[in-house]
PDB file with SEQRES, HELIX, SHEET and CRYST1 records, atoms N, CA, C and O in Angstrom:
SEQRES   1 A   77  MET ILE GLU LEU PRO GLN ARG HIS ARG PRO SER VAL ASP          
SEQRES   2 A   77  ALA HIS ILE ASN ILE VAL PRO TYR ILE ASP VAL MET LEU          
SEQRES   3 A   77  VAL LEU LEU VAL ILE PHE MET MET THR THR PRO ILE ILE          
SEQRES   4 A   77  GLU GLN GLY ILE GLU VAL ASP LEU PRO THR ALA ASP ALA          
SEQRES   5 A   77  LYS MET VAL ASP PHE THR GLU GLN GLN PRO THR ILE VAL          
SEQRES   6 A   77  THR ILE ASN ASN ARG VAL SER THR LEU LEU ILE LEU              
HELIX    1 AA1 VAL A   19  GLU A   40  1                                  22    
SHEET    1 AA1 2 ILE A  64  ILE A  67  0                                        
SHEET    2 AA1 2 THR A  73  ILE A  76 -1                                        
CRYST1    1.000    1.000    1.000  90.00  90.00  90.00 P 1           1          
ATOM      1  N   MET A   1      19.000  17.231  76.634  1.00  0.00           N  
ATOM      2  CA  MET A   1      18.952  16.018  76.283  1.00  0.00           C  
ATOM      3  C   MET A   1      19.633  14.993  77.332  1.00  0.00           C  
ATOM      4  O   MET A   1      20.647  15.303  77.957  1.00  0.00           O  
ATOM      5  N   ILE A   2      19.036  13.842  77.458  1.00  0.00           N  
ATOM      6  CA  ILE A   2      19.603  12.974  78.421  1.00  0.00           C  
ATOM      7  C   ILE A   2      20.740  12.107  77.725  1.00  0.00           C  
ATOM      8  O   ILE A   2      20.611  11.523  76.649  1.00  0.00           O  
ATOM      9  N   GLU A   3      21.871  12.125  78.522  1.00  0.00           N  
ATOM     10  CA  GLU A   3      22.991  11.354  77.963  1.00  0.00           C  
ATOM     11  C   GLU A   3      23.192  10.092  78.734  1.00  0.00           C  
ATOM     12  O   GLU A   3      23.313  10.063  79.958  1.00  0.00           O  
ATOM     13  N   LEU A   4      23.222   8.962  77.882  1.00  0.00           N  
ATOM     14  CA  LEU A   4      23.304   7.528  78.294  1.00  0.00           C  
ATOM     15  C   LEU A   4      24.662   7.316  78.808  1.00  0.00           C  
ATOM     16  O   LEU A   4      25.609   7.890  78.270  1.00  0.00           O  
ATOM     17  N   PRO A   5      24.833   6.500  79.853  1.00  0.00           N  
ATOM     18  CA  PRO A   5      26.205   6.119  80.225  1.00  0.00           C  
ATOM     19  C   PRO A   5      26.857   5.168  79.273  1.00  0.00           C  
ATOM     20  O   PRO A   5      26.244   4.280  78.681  1.00  0.00           O  
ATOM     21  N   GLN A   6      28.217   5.420  79.154  1.00  0.00           N  
ATOM     22  CA  GLN A   6      28.926   4.499  78.350  1.00  0.00           C  
ATOM     23  C   GLN A   6      29.099   3.178  78.898  1.00  0.00           C  
ATOM     24  O   GLN A   6      29.358   3.034  80.093  1.00  0.00           O  
ATOM     25  N   ARG A   7      28.968   2.162  78.077  1.00  0.00           N  
ATOM     26  CA  ARG A   7      29.175   0.754  78.538  1.00  0.00           C  
ATOM     27  C   ARG A   7      30.590   0.494  78.522  1.00  0.00           C  
ATOM     28  O   ARG A   7      31.266   0.991  77.621  1.00  0.00           O  
ATOM     29  N   HIS A   8      31.141  -0.252  79.442  1.00  0.00           N  
ATOM     30  CA  HIS A   8      32.578  -0.628  79.475  1.00  0.00           C  
ATOM     31  C   HIS A   8      32.573  -2.046  78.936  1.00  0.00           C  
ATOM     32  O   HIS A   8      31.838  -2.930  79.375  1.00  0.00           O  
ATOM     33  N   ARG A   9      33.417  -2.193  77.986  1.00  0.00           N  
ATOM     34  CA  ARG A   9      33.540  -3.624  77.376  1.00  0.00           C  
ATOM     35  C   ARG A   9      34.873  -4.179  77.698  1.00  0.00           C  
ATOM     36  O   ARG A   9      35.866  -3.488  77.476  1.00  0.00           O  
ATOM     37  N   PRO A  10      34.984  -5.356  78.199  1.00  0.00           N  
ATOM     38  CA  PRO A  10      36.199  -5.933  78.622  1.00  0.00           C  
ATOM     39  C   PRO A  10      37.089  -6.083  77.223  1.00  0.00           C  
ATOM     40  O   PRO A  10      36.577  -6.317  76.128  1.00  0.00           O  
ATOM     41  N   SER A  11      38.355  -5.924  77.432  1.00  0.00           N  
ATOM     42  CA  SER A  11      39.339  -6.180  76.255  1.00  0.00           C  
ATOM     43  C   SER A  11      39.404  -7.640  75.989  1.00  0.00           C  
ATOM     44  O   SER A  11      39.524  -8.458  76.901  1.00  0.00           O  
ATOM     45  N   VAL A  12      39.327  -7.948  74.785  1.00  0.00           N  
ATOM     46  CA  VAL A  12      39.261  -9.517  74.370  1.00  0.00           C  
ATOM     47  C   VAL A  12      40.596  -9.769  73.811  1.00  0.00           C  
ATOM     48  O   VAL A  12      40.948  -9.072  72.859  1.00  0.00           O  
ATOM     49  N   ASP A  13      41.459 -10.751  74.312  1.00  0.00           N  
ATOM     50  CA  ASP A  13      42.691 -11.218  73.788  1.00  0.00           C  
ATOM     51  C   ASP A  13      42.350 -12.458  72.911  1.00  0.00           C  
ATOM     52  O   ASP A  13      42.177 -13.573  73.405  1.00  0.00           O  
ATOM     53  N   ALA A  14      42.271 -12.215  71.676  1.00  0.00           N  
ATOM     54  CA  ALA A  14      41.956 -13.344  70.702  1.00  0.00           C  
ATOM     55  C   ALA A  14      43.205 -13.905  70.065  1.00  0.00           C  
ATOM     56  O   ALA A  14      43.458 -13.707  68.876  1.00  0.00           O  
ATOM     57  N   HIS A  15      44.057 -14.674  70.940  1.00  0.00           N  
ATOM     58  CA  HIS A  15      45.244 -15.115  70.423  1.00  0.00           C  
ATOM     59  C   HIS A  15      45.050 -16.681  70.148  1.00  0.00           C  
ATOM     60  O   HIS A  15      44.338 -17.351  70.896  1.00  0.00           O  
ATOM     61  N   ILE A  16      45.653 -17.191  69.140  1.00  0.00           N  
ATOM     62  CA  ILE A  16      45.597 -18.539  68.833  1.00  0.00           C  
ATOM     63  C   ILE A  16      46.873 -19.227  69.430  1.00  0.00           C  
ATOM     64  O   ILE A  16      47.998 -18.806  69.160  1.00  0.00           O  
ATOM     65  N   ASN A  17      46.670 -20.228  70.197  1.00  0.00           N  
ATOM     66  CA  ASN A  17      47.889 -21.049  70.661  1.00  0.00           C  
ATOM     67  C   ASN A  17      48.347 -21.914  69.463  1.00  0.00           C  
ATOM     68  O   ASN A  17      47.581 -22.692  68.894  1.00  0.00           O  
ATOM     69  N   ILE A  18      49.577 -21.743  69.131  1.00  0.00           N  
ATOM     70  CA  ILE A  18      50.041 -22.394  67.918  1.00  0.00           C  
ATOM     71  C   ILE A  18      50.932 -23.564  68.308  1.00  0.00           C  
ATOM     72  O   ILE A  18      51.346 -24.350  67.455  1.00  0.00           O  
ATOM     73  N   VAL A  19      51.228 -23.679  69.611  1.00  0.00           N  
ATOM     74  CA  VAL A  19      52.104 -24.751  70.015  1.00  0.00           C  
ATOM     75  C   VAL A  19      51.619 -26.186  69.612  1.00  0.00           C  
ATOM     76  O   VAL A  19      52.441 -27.009  69.209  1.00  0.00           O  
ATOM     77  N   PRO A  20      50.366 -26.470  69.713  1.00  0.00           N  
ATOM     78  CA  PRO A  20      49.798 -27.858  69.194  1.00  0.00           C  
ATOM     79  C   PRO A  20      50.174 -27.945  67.716  1.00  0.00           C  
ATOM     80  O   PRO A  20      50.613 -29.019  67.304  1.00  0.00           O  
ATOM     81  N   TYR A  21      50.042 -26.923  66.893  1.00  0.00           N  
ATOM     82  CA  TYR A  21      50.180 -27.037  65.512  1.00  0.00           C  
ATOM     83  C   TYR A  21      51.738 -27.240  65.199  1.00  0.00           C  
ATOM     84  O   TYR A  21      52.108 -27.988  64.295  1.00  0.00           O  
ATOM     85  N   ILE A  22      52.507 -26.615  65.904  1.00  0.00           N  
ATOM     86  CA  ILE A  22      54.042 -26.908  65.786  1.00  0.00           C  
ATOM     87  C   ILE A  22      54.352 -28.272  66.219  1.00  0.00           C  
ATOM     88  O   ILE A  22      55.267 -28.863  65.645  1.00  0.00           O  
ATOM     89  N   ASP A  23      53.706 -28.841  67.155  1.00  0.00           N  
ATOM     90  CA  ASP A  23      53.984 -30.229  67.539  1.00  0.00           C  
ATOM     91  C   ASP A  23      53.478 -31.216  66.421  1.00  0.00           C  
ATOM     92  O   ASP A  23      54.123 -32.228  66.148  1.00  0.00           O  
ATOM     93  N   VAL A  24      52.446 -30.931  65.861  1.00  0.00           N  
ATOM     94  CA  VAL A  24      51.896 -31.851  64.713  1.00  0.00           C  
ATOM     95  C   VAL A  24      52.830 -31.652  63.513  1.00  0.00           C  
ATOM     96  O   VAL A  24      53.050 -32.629  62.797  1.00  0.00           O  
ATOM     97  N   MET A  25      53.346 -30.581  63.259  1.00  0.00           N  
ATOM     98  CA  MET A  25      54.175 -30.269  62.111  1.00  0.00           C  
ATOM     99  C   MET A  25      55.568 -31.089  62.266  1.00  0.00           C  
ATOM    100  O   MET A  25      56.164 -31.599  61.317  1.00  0.00           O  
ATOM    101  N   LEU A  26      55.949 -31.127  63.495  1.00  0.00           N  
ATOM    102  CA  LEU A  26      57.218 -31.698  63.822  1.00  0.00           C  
ATOM    103  C   LEU A  26      57.018 -33.249  63.620  1.00  0.00           C  
ATOM    104  O   LEU A  26      57.869 -33.894  63.008  1.00  0.00           O  
ATOM    105  N   VAL A  27      55.891 -33.843  64.137  1.00  0.00           N  
ATOM    106  CA  VAL A  27      55.712 -35.239  64.030  1.00  0.00           C  
ATOM    107  C   VAL A  27      55.566 -35.542  62.528  1.00  0.00           C  
ATOM    108  O   VAL A  27      56.123 -36.538  62.066  1.00  0.00           O  
ATOM    109  N   LEU A  28      54.892 -34.781  61.805  1.00  0.00           N  
ATOM    110  CA  LEU A  28      54.729 -35.098  60.304  1.00  0.00           C  
ATOM    111  C   LEU A  28      56.133 -34.984  59.689  1.00  0.00           C  
ATOM    112  O   LEU A  28      56.440 -35.817  58.836  1.00  0.00           O  
ATOM    113  N   LEU A  29      56.980 -34.074  60.025  1.00  0.00           N  
ATOM    114  CA  LEU A  29      58.260 -33.989  59.457  1.00  0.00           C  
ATOM    115  C   LEU A  29      59.036 -35.246  59.719  1.00  0.00           C  
ATOM    116  O   LEU A  29      59.687 -35.765  58.812  1.00  0.00           O  
ATOM    117  N   VAL A  30      58.988 -35.775  60.975  1.00  0.00           N  
ATOM    118  CA  VAL A  30      59.717 -37.006  61.330  1.00  0.00           C  
ATOM    119  C   VAL A  30      59.166 -38.127  60.539  1.00  0.00           C  
ATOM    120  O   VAL A  30      59.961 -38.906  60.013  1.00  0.00           O  
ATOM    121  N   ILE A  31      57.821 -38.304  60.389  1.00  0.00           N  
ATOM    122  CA  ILE A  31      57.331 -39.279  59.563  1.00  0.00           C  
ATOM    123  C   ILE A  31      57.747 -39.314  58.197  1.00  0.00           C  
ATOM    124  O   ILE A  31      58.083 -40.360  57.643  1.00  0.00           O  
ATOM    125  N   PHE A  32      57.731 -38.092  57.587  1.00  0.00           N  
ATOM    126  CA  PHE A  32      58.175 -37.888  56.113  1.00  0.00           C  
ATOM    127  C   PHE A  32      59.661 -38.230  55.973  1.00  0.00           C  
ATOM    128  O   PHE A  32      60.041 -38.872  54.995  1.00  0.00           O  
ATOM    129  N   MET A  33      60.475 -37.839  56.880  1.00  0.00           N  
ATOM    130  CA  MET A  33      61.859 -38.213  56.941  1.00  0.00           C  
ATOM    131  C   MET A  33      62.110 -39.688  57.030  1.00  0.00           C  
ATOM    132  O   MET A  33      63.024 -40.190  56.375  1.00  0.00           O  
ATOM    133  N   MET A  34      61.302 -40.440  57.851  1.00  0.00           N  
ATOM    134  CA  MET A  34      61.450 -41.862  57.882  1.00  0.00           C  
ATOM    135  C   MET A  34      60.916 -42.579  56.695  1.00  0.00           C  
ATOM    136  O   MET A  34      61.467 -43.613  56.316  1.00  0.00           O  
ATOM    137  N   THR A  35      59.884 -42.096  56.090  1.00  0.00           N  
ATOM    138  CA  THR A  35      59.360 -42.824  54.946  1.00  0.00           C  
ATOM    139  C   THR A  35      60.000 -42.528  53.598  1.00  0.00           C  
ATOM    140  O   THR A  35      59.887 -43.329  52.669  1.00  0.00           O  
ATOM    141  N   THR A  36      60.676 -41.378  53.481  1.00  0.00           N  
ATOM    142  CA  THR A  36      61.395 -41.062  52.264  1.00  0.00           C  
ATOM    143  C   THR A  36      62.351 -42.079  51.733  1.00  0.00           C  
ATOM    144  O   THR A  36      62.314 -42.425  50.552  1.00  0.00           O  
ATOM    145  N   PRO A  37      63.249 -42.588  52.637  1.00  0.00           N  
ATOM    146  CA  PRO A  37      64.143 -43.467  52.094  1.00  0.00           C  
ATOM    147  C   PRO A  37      63.547 -44.777  51.745  1.00  0.00           C  
ATOM    148  O   PRO A  37      64.078 -45.467  50.875  1.00  0.00           O  
ATOM    149  N   ILE A  38      62.492 -45.162  52.357  1.00  0.00           N  
ATOM    150  CA  ILE A  38      61.744 -46.412  51.830  1.00  0.00           C  
ATOM    151  C   ILE A  38      61.144 -46.202  50.528  1.00  0.00           C  
ATOM    152  O   ILE A  38      61.180 -47.126  49.716  1.00  0.00           O  
ATOM    153  N   ILE A  39      60.605 -45.113  50.235  1.00  0.00           N  
ATOM    154  CA  ILE A  39      60.100 -44.854  48.915  1.00  0.00           C  
ATOM    155  C   ILE A  39      61.037 -44.722  47.841  1.00  0.00           C  
ATOM    156  O   ILE A  39      60.705 -45.044  46.701  1.00  0.00           O  
ATOM    157  N   GLU A  40      62.348 -44.210  48.141  1.00  0.00           N  
ATOM    158  CA  GLU A  40      63.271 -44.123  47.135  1.00  0.00           C  
ATOM    159  C   GLU A  40      63.854 -45.461  46.725  1.00  0.00           C  
ATOM    160  O   GLU A  40      64.418 -45.516  45.633  1.00  0.00           O  
ATOM    161  N   GLN A  41      63.783 -46.480  47.435  1.00  0.00           N  
ATOM    162  CA  GLN A  41      64.281 -47.782  47.068  1.00  0.00           C  
ATOM    163  C   GLN A  41      63.439 -48.323  45.894  1.00  0.00           C  
ATOM    164  O   GLN A  41      62.237 -48.066  45.826  1.00  0.00           O  
ATOM    165  N   GLY A  42      64.045 -49.039  45.012  1.00  0.00           N  
ATOM    166  CA  GLY A  42      63.450 -49.477  43.807  1.00  0.00           C  
ATOM    167  C   GLY A  42      64.044 -50.826  43.331  1.00  0.00           C  
ATOM    168  O   GLY A  42      64.928 -51.413  43.955  1.00  0.00           O  
ATOM    169  N   ILE A  43      63.512 -51.257  42.220  1.00  0.00           N  
ATOM    170  CA  ILE A  43      64.021 -52.446  41.538  1.00  0.00           C  
ATOM    171  C   ILE A  43      64.794 -52.124  40.357  1.00  0.00           C  
ATOM    172  O   ILE A  43      64.264 -51.316  39.595  1.00  0.00           O  
ATOM    173  N   GLU A  44      65.937 -52.582  40.036  1.00  0.00           N  
ATOM    174  CA  GLU A  44      66.778 -52.357  38.898  1.00  0.00           C  
ATOM    175  C   GLU A  44      66.020 -52.920  37.648  1.00  0.00           C  
ATOM    176  O   GLU A  44      65.616 -54.083  37.663  1.00  0.00           O  
ATOM    177  N   VAL A  45      65.838 -52.166  36.647  1.00  0.00           N  
ATOM    178  CA  VAL A  45      65.126 -52.624  35.370  1.00  0.00           C  
ATOM    179  C   VAL A  45      66.138 -52.485  34.250  1.00  0.00           C  
ATOM    180  O   VAL A  45      66.733 -51.417  34.111  1.00  0.00           O  
ATOM    181  N   ASP A  46      66.355 -53.480  33.470  1.00  0.00           N  
ATOM    182  CA  ASP A  46      67.064 -53.557  32.242  1.00  0.00           C  
ATOM    183  C   ASP A  46      66.234 -53.098  31.071  1.00  0.00           C  
ATOM    184  O   ASP A  46      65.487 -53.932  30.558  1.00  0.00           O  
ATOM    185  N   LEU A  47      66.270 -51.958  30.619  1.00  0.00           N  
ATOM    186  CA  LEU A  47      65.390 -51.474  29.494  1.00  0.00           C  
ATOM    187  C   LEU A  47      66.106 -51.938  28.209  1.00  0.00           C  
ATOM    188  O   LEU A  47      67.332 -52.010  28.127  1.00  0.00           O  
ATOM    189  N   PRO A  48      65.290 -52.233  27.257  1.00  0.00           N  
ATOM    190  CA  PRO A  48      65.675 -52.670  26.024  1.00  0.00           C  
ATOM    191  C   PRO A  48      66.308 -51.524  25.201  1.00  0.00           C  
ATOM    192  O   PRO A  48      65.899 -50.373  25.357  1.00  0.00           O  
ATOM    193  N   THR A  49      67.236 -51.798  24.383  1.00  0.00           N  
ATOM    194  CA  THR A  49      67.952 -50.848  23.456  1.00  0.00           C  
ATOM    195  C   THR A  49      67.485 -51.066  22.067  1.00  0.00           C  
ATOM    196  O   THR A  49      67.218 -52.206  21.685  1.00  0.00           O  
ATOM    197  N   ALA A  50      67.375 -50.064  21.313  1.00  0.00           N  
ATOM    198  CA  ALA A  50      67.069 -50.274  19.909  1.00  0.00           C  
ATOM    199  C   ALA A  50      67.621 -49.060  19.059  1.00  0.00           C  
ATOM    200  O   ALA A  50      67.776 -47.973  19.616  1.00  0.00           O  
ATOM    201  N   ASP A  51      67.895 -49.212  17.825  1.00  0.00           N  
ATOM    202  CA  ASP A  51      68.347 -48.227  16.959  1.00  0.00           C  
ATOM    203  C   ASP A  51      67.098 -47.383  16.546  1.00  0.00           C  
ATOM    204  O   ASP A  51      66.028 -47.866  16.175  1.00  0.00           O  
ATOM    205  N   ALA A  52      67.394 -46.024  16.667  1.00  0.00           N  
ATOM    206  CA  ALA A  52      66.242 -45.104  16.254  1.00  0.00           C  
ATOM    207  C   ALA A  52      66.931 -43.972  15.572  1.00  0.00           C  
ATOM    208  O   ALA A  52      68.046 -43.559  15.889  1.00  0.00           O  
ATOM    209  N   LYS A  53      66.110 -43.450  14.510  1.00  0.00           N  
ATOM    210  CA  LYS A  53      66.478 -42.276  13.742  1.00  0.00           C  
ATOM    211  C   LYS A  53      65.609 -40.998  14.110  1.00  0.00           C  
ATOM    212  O   LYS A  53      64.407 -41.075  14.365  1.00  0.00           O  
ATOM    213  N   MET A  54      66.297 -39.878  14.111  1.00  0.00           N  
ATOM    214  CA  MET A  54      65.438 -38.622  14.219  1.00  0.00           C  
ATOM    215  C   MET A  54      64.521 -38.443  13.011  1.00  0.00           C  
ATOM    216  O   MET A  54      64.905 -38.764  11.887  1.00  0.00           O  
ATOM    217  N   VAL A  55      63.238 -37.901  13.251  1.00  0.00           N  
ATOM    218  CA  VAL A  55      62.383 -37.691  12.104  1.00  0.00           C  
ATOM    219  C   VAL A  55      62.703 -36.441  11.561  1.00  0.00           C  
ATOM    220  O   VAL A  55      62.801 -35.423  12.246  1.00  0.00           O  
ATOM    221  N   ASP A  56      62.895 -36.498  10.143  1.00  0.00           N  
ATOM    222  CA  ASP A  56      63.254 -35.343   9.416  1.00  0.00           C  
ATOM    223  C   ASP A  56      62.008 -34.857   8.591  1.00  0.00           C  
ATOM    224  O   ASP A  56      61.518 -35.545   7.696  1.00  0.00           O  
ATOM    225  N   PHE A  57      61.554 -33.680   8.940  1.00  0.00           N  
ATOM    226  CA  PHE A  57      60.297 -33.231   8.161  1.00  0.00           C  
ATOM    227  C   PHE A  57      60.662 -32.461   6.975  1.00  0.00           C  
ATOM    228  O   PHE A  57      59.776 -31.853   6.375  1.00  0.00           O  
ATOM    229  N   THR A  58      62.005 -32.420   6.531  1.00  0.00           N  
ATOM    230  CA  THR A  58      62.273 -31.719   5.347  1.00  0.00           C  
ATOM    231  C   THR A  58      61.936 -32.600   4.223  1.00  0.00           C  
ATOM    232  O   THR A  58      61.600 -32.040   3.180  1.00  0.00           O  
ATOM    233  N   GLU A  59      61.972 -34.041   4.260  1.00  0.00           N  
ATOM    234  CA  GLU A  59      61.496 -34.936   3.292  1.00  0.00           C  
ATOM    235  C   GLU A  59      60.090 -35.139   3.222  1.00  0.00           C  
ATOM    236  O   GLU A  59      59.525 -35.192   2.130  1.00  0.00           O  
ATOM    237  N   GLN A  60      59.442 -35.264   4.366  1.00  0.00           N  
ATOM    238  CA  GLN A  60      58.046 -35.583   4.529  1.00  0.00           C  
ATOM    239  C   GLN A  60      57.376 -34.387   5.356  1.00  0.00           C  
ATOM    240  O   GLN A  60      57.730 -34.083   6.496  1.00  0.00           O  
ATOM    241  N   GLN A  61      56.426 -33.789   4.680  1.00  0.00           N  
ATOM    242  CA  GLN A  61      55.632 -32.640   5.353  1.00  0.00           C  
ATOM    243  C   GLN A  61      54.705 -33.210   6.217  1.00  0.00           C  
ATOM    244  O   GLN A  61      54.243 -34.318   5.944  1.00  0.00           O  
ATOM    245  N   PRO A  62      54.309 -32.514   7.389  1.00  0.00           N  
ATOM    246  CA  PRO A  62      53.395 -33.186   8.378  1.00  0.00           C  
ATOM    247  C   PRO A  62      51.962 -32.987   7.744  1.00  0.00           C  
ATOM    248  O   PRO A  62      51.770 -32.123   6.889  1.00  0.00           O  
ATOM    249  N   THR A  63      50.932 -33.854   8.216  1.00  0.00           N  
ATOM    250  CA  THR A  63      49.616 -33.759   7.711  1.00  0.00           C  
ATOM    251  C   THR A  63      48.847 -32.679   8.484  1.00  0.00           C  
ATOM    252  O   THR A  63      48.968 -32.593   9.706  1.00  0.00           O  
ATOM    253  N   ILE A  64      48.080 -31.881   7.802  1.00  0.00           N  
ATOM    254  CA  ILE A  64      47.332 -30.782   8.396  1.00  0.00           C  
ATOM    255  C   ILE A  64      45.862 -31.083   8.259  1.00  0.00           C  
ATOM    256  O   ILE A  64      45.397 -31.376   7.157  1.00  0.00           O  
ATOM    257  N   VAL A  65      45.097 -31.018   9.369  1.00  0.00           N  
ATOM    258  CA  VAL A  65      43.675 -31.284   9.391  1.00  0.00           C  
ATOM    259  C   VAL A  65      43.079 -29.894   9.945  1.00  0.00           C  
ATOM    260  O   VAL A  65      43.370 -29.399  11.034  1.00  0.00           O  
ATOM    261  N   THR A  66      42.209 -29.366   9.013  1.00  0.00           N  
ATOM    262  CA  THR A  66      41.465 -28.134   9.416  1.00  0.00           C  
ATOM    263  C   THR A  66      39.989 -28.284   9.455  1.00  0.00           C  
ATOM    264  O   THR A  66      39.374 -28.795   8.519  1.00  0.00           O  
ATOM    265  N   ILE A  67      39.425 -27.850  10.516  1.00  0.00           N  
ATOM    266  CA  ILE A  67      37.960 -27.860  10.751  1.00  0.00           C  
ATOM    267  C   ILE A  67      37.429 -26.343  10.846  1.00  0.00           C  
ATOM    268  O   ILE A  67      37.892 -25.500  11.615  1.00  0.00           O  
ATOM    269  N   ASN A  68      36.479 -26.158  10.020  1.00  0.00           N  
ATOM    270  CA  ASN A  68      35.874 -24.751  10.213  1.00  0.00           C  
ATOM    271  C   ASN A  68      34.527 -24.759  10.924  1.00  0.00           C  
ATOM    272  O   ASN A  68      34.012 -25.810  11.305  1.00  0.00           O  
ATOM    273  N   ASN A  69      33.934 -23.493  11.103  1.00  0.00           N  
ATOM    274  CA  ASN A  69      32.706 -23.447  11.740  1.00  0.00           C  
ATOM    275  C   ASN A  69      31.501 -24.181  11.230  1.00  0.00           C  
ATOM    276  O   ASN A  69      30.526 -24.395  11.952  1.00  0.00           O  
ATOM    277  N   ARG A  70      31.581 -24.590   9.895  1.00  0.00           N  
ATOM    278  CA  ARG A  70      30.484 -25.423   9.430  1.00  0.00           C  
ATOM    279  C   ARG A  70      30.725 -26.850   9.458  1.00  0.00           C  
ATOM    280  O   ARG A  70      30.017 -27.627   8.817  1.00  0.00           O  
ATOM    281  N   VAL A  71      31.708 -27.230  10.185  1.00  0.00           N  
ATOM    282  CA  VAL A  71      32.186 -28.736  10.628  1.00  0.00           C  
ATOM    283  C   VAL A  71      32.488 -29.415   9.273  1.00  0.00           C  
ATOM    284  O   VAL A  71      32.242 -30.611   9.114  1.00  0.00           O  
ATOM    285  N   SER A  72      33.021 -28.653   8.301  1.00  0.00           N  
ATOM    286  CA  SER A  72      33.536 -29.347   7.061  1.00  0.00           C  
ATOM    287  C   SER A  72      35.052 -29.515   7.309  1.00  0.00           C  
ATOM    288  O   SER A  72      35.697 -28.625   7.863  1.00  0.00           O  
ATOM    289  N   THR A  73      35.609 -30.666   6.891  1.00  0.00           N  
ATOM    290  CA  THR A  73      36.928 -31.053   7.125  1.00  0.00           C  
ATOM    291  C   THR A  73      37.765 -30.827   5.844  1.00  0.00           C  
ATOM    292  O   THR A  73      37.295 -31.121   4.745  1.00  0.00           O  
ATOM    293  N   LEU A  74      39.004 -30.306   5.983  1.00  0.00           N  
ATOM    294  CA  LEU A  74      39.909 -30.103   5.030  1.00  0.00           C  
ATOM    295  C   LEU A  74      41.260 -30.853   5.350  1.00  0.00           C  
ATOM    296  O   LEU A  74      41.952 -30.440   6.280  1.00  0.00           O  
ATOM    297  N   LEU A  75      41.627 -31.871   4.655  1.00  0.00           N  
ATOM    298  CA  LEU A  75      42.728 -32.526   5.016  1.00  0.00           C  
ATOM    299  C   LEU A  75      43.884 -32.289   3.938  1.00  0.00           C  
ATOM    300  O   LEU A  75      43.693 -32.580   2.758  1.00  0.00           O  
ATOM    301  N   ILE A  76      45.043 -31.771   4.371  1.00  0.00           N  
ATOM    302  CA  ILE A  76      46.039 -31.420   3.503  1.00  0.00           C  
ATOM    303  C   ILE A  76      47.259 -32.431   3.714  1.00  0.00           C  
ATOM    304  O   ILE A  76      47.823 -32.461   4.808  1.00  0.00           O  
ATOM    305  N   LEU A  77      47.631 -33.190   2.754  1.00  0.00           N  
ATOM    306  CA  LEU A  77      48.692 -34.100   2.874  1.00  0.00           C  
ATOM    307  C   LEU A  77      49.931 -33.713   2.426  1.00  0.00           C  
ATOM    308  O   LEU A  77      50.887 -34.484   2.514  1.00  0.00           O  
TER     309      LEU A  77                                                      
END                                                                             
């Protein structure tokens, strides 16, 4: 049988140059560091105060609404 000669393929270096990505990352980091103090500034707001009580469910039970697969509604008070 005849044997075919082997082809020689050149080795391929498939490396990604990440230096531009690092440069972009550092620029974005500087931009975020400069804009963060501007965003954190705000306006003082005087919120109103009022008396409030905790809801006690021992005196009043919650309302329960049940819907079954025939779309009939059961309301328990």
